[in-house]
N, C-alpha and C positions, 0 to 999 in steps of 0.2 A: 504494501499500498504505498503510497506515495505522501509526505508528509504534507500538512495542510496548507501551506504556506505557498506552497507548488499547486496548490489547486487553487487557491485566490490569488496567485499573479497569472493563472492561468483564465481564470475569469475576466479580474479585468482587461488582462491583453485581448481578450475578446469582446469585450464592450468596448474599448477605444478603437477599436478598428472598427467596428459599427458605428459609433460616434462619426466618426471621421467619414463613414461610407454616406452618412445622414447629412455631413454638412455639406458636403461636395455636392451630392443630391440635388439639395434645396438651394444651393447657390449656383448653380447652371440651370435652373427652374426659373430661378426668381431675371436672368437676366433677358425678359420677355421683349420684343421687338414693340419700340412704338410707335413706328409707322412704318410707311412703304409705300413705293410710287406702283400704279395698278396701270397696265397698258393694257385695252379691251382696241384688238382688230380684228374687223368684219372683211368684206366684198370689196367695201367701197372705201373707208379710211381708218384711221383710230384714232384714239382720244384716250388720256390721260388722268391718273387723280392721284390724290394722296388718300391712302385709306388708313385711319387709326381707329382704337376700342370707343371712339366715338362715333364713327361713319355707320349710315344707318339709309340705307334706299335699296330701290328698286329697279334696275337699267332693263329697257326692251333691245336689245342689240338686232339687228334686223339683219337678215340674212338670206338667201335663196330659194331655200324653204318656208321662212317665216322669220316668225320673230325668238330671238335662245332669251330666255328669262334670269338673270343673273341678281344673286341676292348679295347685300354685304351688311352687315352685321356686326357689330361692336369687334371690327377688325378682321372677321371672316369674309373671307368672298365664297357663292359658288355658285352654279347652274342647279335652278331648280326646276326648268321647266325647258324644251328643245322639239324643235319639229323633226327633229334628225330620228330614223328607223331603230338603231340598237340602244340609244340616251346612252350611250358612254360616259358624253360629258357630266351627265348628273350623277353617276359612278365613283368620278373621280375624285371627290372628298372638295374640301376646303382646303379654299390659300388662308394661313400659310402654311396648314398642317400635311397637307401633302406635297411638301415643296414646290409649291407656286407657281402651278403649269394649269391649267384645263384647255381642253380644245374641243369643239365640237367639228370635225370635218365635212362631213354634209354639209352642215350649214357656214362653214367656213368662216367660222368663229374663236379666233384665240386672246385666250384671259392669261399677262403672264405677269408676276411681282418682283419688284427690283429691292430689293433688300441693302440697306446701308451696308 
């Protein structure tokens, strides 16, 4: 059987490692993106806007098949409706969680985020 002080040292070491892990994890998640530029292109033109946590709007982006509905709410951007047949753009997720890119190729709409 190990002496009592060795068990106590092992427990303290494991708790220290866990504490460091928690601090590193919480610090990396506290660096939230404050704002970013959003570029929306369709088959006719391109528009840019600044998105932050206070941005809330619904955009209708015209494409050759019809309108693609883009929601912007609390810094997140996603496609909620599109006339394309497979709806891949809807399932691409939300910017910035998905890496900053959504495309509806049949309707020729591309949404891209430029992070600082």
